[in-house]
C-alpha positions in Angstrom: -3.2 -108.8 -22.9 -4.3 -111.0 -20.6 -1.5 -109.6 -18.1 -3.0 -106.1 -18.9 -6.4 -107.2 -17.5 -5.0 -108.9 -14.7 -3.1 -105.8 -13.7 -6.2 -103.8 -14.6 -8.2 -105.6 -12.2 -6.0 -105.3 -9.3 -4.7 -102.1 -9.6 -7.6 -100.0 -11.0 -9.5 -98.1 -8.7 -12.8 -98.3 -10.7 -13.6 -100.2 -14.5 -16.3 -99.5 -16.5 -16.3 -101.8 -19.7 -18.3 -100.1 -22.4 -19.6 -103.2 -24.9 -17.8 -102.8 -28.8 -21.6 -102.8 -29.5 -23.0 -99.9 -27.9 -24.6 -97.5 -29.6 -22.1 -94.8 -28.8 -19.9 -91.8 -30.9 -16.4 -92.7 -30.3 -14.8 -89.5 -29.3 -11.0 -89.2 -28.0 -11.5 -86.6 -25.2 -10.9 -85.8 -21.5 -12.8 -83.9 -19.1 -11.3 -82.4 -16.0 -13.1 -81.1 -13.2 -11.8 -78.7 -10.3 -13.2 -76.9 -7.3 -11.8 -73.7 -7.6 -11.4 -73.7 -11.6 -13.7 -74.0 -14.6 -13.6 -77.7 -16.1 -11.4 -77.9 -19.0 -12.1 -80.3 -22.0 -9.5 -81.9 -23.9 -9.5 -83.8 -27.3 -6.9 -84.7 -29.9 -6.7 -86.0 -33.5 -4.2 -86.4 -36.1 -3.9 -83.0 -36.8 -4.6 -81.1 -33.6 -4.7 -80.7 -29.6 -7.5 -79.0 -28.3 -8.0 -77.6 -24.9 -11.3 -76.3 -24.4 -13.3 -74.1 -21.4 -16.0 -72.9 -23.2 -19.3 -73.7 -21.8 -21.1 -75.1 -24.6 -18.0 -77.6 -24.9 -18.0 -78.7 -21.4 -21.7 -79.2 -21.5 -21.3 -81.5 -25.0 -18.4 -83.2 -23.0 -20.6 -83.9 -19.6 -23.5 -85.3 -22.2 -20.7 -87.8 -24.2 -19.9 -89.1 -20.5 -23.0 -89.2 -19.3 -24.2 -91.5 -22.6 -21.2 -93.7 -21.9 -22.3 -94.3 -18.1 -25.5 -95.3 -19.4 -24.2 -98.1 -21.9 -21.1 -99.3 -20.1 -21.7 -102.7 -17.7 -21.4 -101.7 -13.6 -18.2 -101.8 -12.3 -19.1 -105.4 -10.8 -19.9 -106.7 -14.5 -17.0 -105.0 -15.7 -14.7 -107.3 -13.0 -16.4 -109.9 -13.8 -15.9 -109.6 -17.8 -12.1 -109.1 -17.0 -11.7 -111.8 -15.2 -13.4 -114.0 -17.6 -10.2 -113.1 -19.9 -7.9 -113.6 -17.4 -9.2 -116.8 -16.6 -9.5 -118.4 -20.1 -7.6 -121.2 -21.2 -4.2 -120.1 -23.5 -4.4 -121.4 -27.1 -2.1 -124.2 -28.3 1.1 -122.5 -29.2 2.3 -125.3 -31.3 -0.9 -125.4 -33.0 -1.2 -124.0 -36.7 -2.5 -120.4 -37.0 -1.2 -116.8 -37.0 1.5 -116.0 -34.7 0.9 -112.5 -33.3 3.8 -110.5 -31.6 
């Protein structure tokens, strides 16, 4: 994962980390907003993939993203946190313990 964090630091336009203990209801959704067309919200589960343009659903999706913006670290803090993960010394691979792929 260290390589993935480094790639994010170098290539991502914007990074905002939401702490694991933040009081947010997790939701797998995307919101696309366009200049000349209605916004579209997308979510998926094990059973369905849903695209929605209903104004009420769009408003609820925006509220979710507003809440995420409130609890997320700012961009500088997020980049610093990723840099901490990248800069940590690697564990001794010859020592006892679980081996993860």
